[in-house]
N, C-alpha and C positions, 0 to 999 in steps of 0.2 A: 227763957229767951226774950219774952216780952218785957220783963223787968229790966233786963240787961240793956235792951234797946232804949227804954225810957231813960235809964240812968246815963247811958252814953249821950243821948240827946240833951239832957239837962247839964251834963258836964261841959259839953261843947258851948252850950248857951251861956253858962257861967263864965267860960273862958273868953268868949266873945265880948261879954259885958265888961270884963276886967281889963281887956287889952284894946282900948279904943284907937290905938295908933296903928292898927293894921290896915294894909292897903285894901282897895275895893275888891280885888279878886280874892284875897284871903277871906274877907268878910263874906262874899258871896258863896264860896265853897263851904264855909262854916255854916251859913244859913240853910243851904241846901242839905247839909248833913244833919242839922237840927230837924228840919222838916221830914226827911226820910226816916230818921231814927224815931221820932215821936209818932209819926204815922204808922210805922211798922209795929212798934211796941203796942200802940193802942189797938190795931188790928188783931195782933196775936192774943192779947188779953181779952178783948171782947169775944173773940172766936171761941177761946177756951171757957169763958163764962157761959156762953150760949149753948155750946155743944158738949161740954164736959172734957175731962182730961185725956180721953182716949182719941180725940179727933185732931 
């Protein structure tokens, strides 16, 4: 799940980098999506590394 969230965040980031003509609202929603996805993915992976696969 963590890897999927990181992948989604990176994909949206690449999309935003390639589509510079988006309006401010779309860029804002995309930036929030990137922040949430990368944050959640990092949280899940760090938690799994620290506590093991059963937690």
